N, C-alpha and C positions, 0 to 999 in steps of 0.2 A: 517269221520276222526276217530271217536271213534272206529267204527267197524274195520277199517283198522288197527288201532293200536292194538286192541284186538287180531285180527287174527295173526298179526306179533308176538305179545307177546306169544301166544300159541305155535306158531312154534318154537320160540326161546327156550321156556321151554322144548319142545319135543327134540330139538337138544341137549340141555344141559343134559337132562336125558340120552339120548342114548350114548353120548360121555363120560360122567363122569362115568356112570355105567360100560361101556366097559373098560375105563382106557387104560393103555399101549399106543401103537402107535396110536390108534384111537384118544385118548385125546390129545396126543402130537401133532399129525398132525393138529387137529382142532385148538388148541391154536396157533400153528405156523401160520396157515392161517389167523386167527383173528388178530394176532400180525402184520403180514405183511400188512394187510389192514389198521389197526390202524396207523401204522407208515406211510403208504402212505398218509392217510388223514392228518396227522400232517405235513408231508413234503409239501403237497400242501398249507396248511395254512402258513407255514414258508417260502414258495417259494424255498425250497430245490428241490422239484419236480416241474418243470416248463413246462412239456409237451415235452421237448426235452430230448435227451440222457444226463442224469445227472450223472456223475461219483460219485458225493458225495452221491446221493440217492441210487445208486446201491451198494455202499460200505455198506450203512445202511442195505439194504435188505440182503446182504450176511452175515452181522454180526448177524442178527436175525436168519437166517438158521443155522449158525455155533453154536450159543448159544443153540438153541433147540437140535441140534445134540449132543452137549456135555452133556446136561441134560439127554436125552433119553438113551445115551450109558453110563450113570452113571460116567461121567468124570467131576463132579462138581468142582473138585480141579483146573481145568484149565479155569474155567469161568472168573475169575478175570484177568488172563493172556490174555484171549481172548478180554475182554473189553479194557484192556490197549493197546493191539495191534490195536484194532479198533480206539481208540483215536489217536494213532500215524498215522494210515492210513488216517483218515479224515484230519489231519493236513498236511500230505504229499500231498493229493489231493488239499487242499487249496493253498499250495505253488506252485505246478506244474501248476495249472489252473488259477493262479492269473492274472487279477483281476475279474474273473467270479463270485466268491462268496464273500459275506461280512462275517465278523467275526461272526455276529449273526446267519447266516445260518449254519456255521460250528458248532457253539455251539448247535443249534437246531437239527442238524443231529445226534449228540451224545446223546443229551437229549431225543429225541424221542424214540430211541432204549431202553434206560434204563427205561423211563417212561412207555412205552407200553409192550415191549417184556419181559424185565427182571422181571418187577413187575407182569405181567399176568402169567408168567411161574410158579409162586408160587402155582397156582391152581394144576398144575401137581405135584409139590413137596409135596403138602399136600396129594394128592391122593395116593402117594407111601409110605406115612407114615403107621405105624401100625394103623389099624382102619381108614385109610385114606378114604375109600369108604363112611364112615359116616361123618368124620370130614370135608370133602370138601364142604358139603352142608351149613356149617356155613357161608361161604363166601356169598352165595346168600341170606340166611336168614338175615344176617346183612345188606347187600346192598339193595336188592330189597324189603325186608321186611320193613326196615327202611324207604325207599322212599315211599312205599305205605301207611304206618301208618302215616308218617309225612304229606302226602298230605291230608289224611282224617281228621286228627286232626286239621290241619291248616285251612281247609275249614270250619270246624265247630266252632272252638274256636280261630283261629288266630287273634290276635289284634296288637301285637308288632312285627315290622319288624326286621328281623335278620341282613340282609345286604341290606338295601334299594337301594343303588346305583348299586350293582352287581346283585341281584335277588330280586326285590320288592315283589314277591309273597310268598317268604319263610318267615315264622314267627318263633319266639322263641317258641311259644306254639306248633307249628308243629314239631320243632326240638326235644323238650322234648317228645312229643308223639311218634315220630319216634324211638328214643333211647329206650323208655319204651316198645314200640311194638316189636322192635328187640330182646330185652331181654326176653320178654314173649315168643316169637317164639322159641328162643334158649332153654328156659327152657322146653317148651312143647316137642320140638324135642328131648331134652336130655332124657325126661321121656319115649318117644316112643322107642328110640333105646337103652335104659339103659341096657337091658339084653343081647344085642348083642356086647357090647364093652368089650374088653379084660381086661381093667384096672379097671373096677368097675363103680360106678355111678358118673356121671359128670353133673348132672342137674344144680347145681349152677355155675359150671365152664362154661358150655355152655351159660348160661344167661349172665355172665360177658363178655365172649368173644364177643357175639353178640352185647351187649350194647356198648362196646368199638369200635367194628367194625362199628356199626351204626353211632357212633359219628364221626369217621374218614371218613366214606363214604360221609358224608355231605361236608367235606372239599374237597374230591375228586371231587364231583359234582360241587362245586363252583369254584374249580381251573380250571376245564374244561370250565366252563362258562366264567371265567375271560379271558382265552385265546381267546375265541370266540369274546368277547367284544373288546379286544385289537385289533383284526384283522377285526372287523366289519363284522362278518359272523353269520348267523342264525343257521346253522347246519354244522357238519363236512363232511357230505355226504348224499347220498340218497339211500344207500344200503338197509336199513330196512324200508319199508313203514310205515309211521306214527311215526317213531322213529328217523329217520335221518341216521347217519353213525354209524360205530362201536364205535367211541369215544363218540357219544351221548348216546348210550345205555349201554356201559360198563365202563363209566368214573369212577363210584364209585367202581365197581368190581375190576378194575385195581388197584385202590388206596389202597383197603383194603386187597387184596389177600396176600401180604407179612405180613401185620399186623396179620391176622388170622394164617398164617403159623408159625410165631414166638410165638404168644400167645399159640397156640396149643402145641408147644414143651415145653414151659416154665411151663404151667399150668396143662397139662394132663399127 
């Protein structure tokens, strides 16, 4: 199990490196694919996607494609209009197909697109910022770095449970270690790329951004776990051996991508 998880992790890192460094349509297409799979996984959990031809689900997939199209063609001004139109569309499907869907499924159809596609798209938006080729890695240092450091510190020093009912293995000590580790990684990374950034030295800013991102990433991880517990499932999918589905591996990345995007604009 550990070897499978390790190999899958290495492949994921390689894909991330290739797509993020390439940027442009390669990154946009990759994020679009990941978003579609993530939305599909959530739709299965919320029973929006039930194995039959689901007009509500297909509206969601179309909305994801349209949203990324607007971003790629630099038409961000129309994204809010697109989301509003999507909400009207899902409500129209709800009415025309009544009583096929429950109100909760309609809500989930809209929520899933915003939760996965809109939030994950911030990786692309970070990448196209000035110095975005360097800034975008803060998302992964804050997310995966915090997760790794929290696991190690929790294993060694964890005594006090953070959320005993939701995630009994996570400790307060691990959380503190995760945030501190993410901050340290951010500072080290800032020192490494210092001379390549157009705006000057941002070592402290990178540390703060990663610390805040790491803290928020734990909320994202626990939020995804809460949904799984509510619906009594172990994993969102089986796409990534040893990790589960897209939502199992990218839950914290999805959650903090917009946080890093806005912090980068405000602080740098």
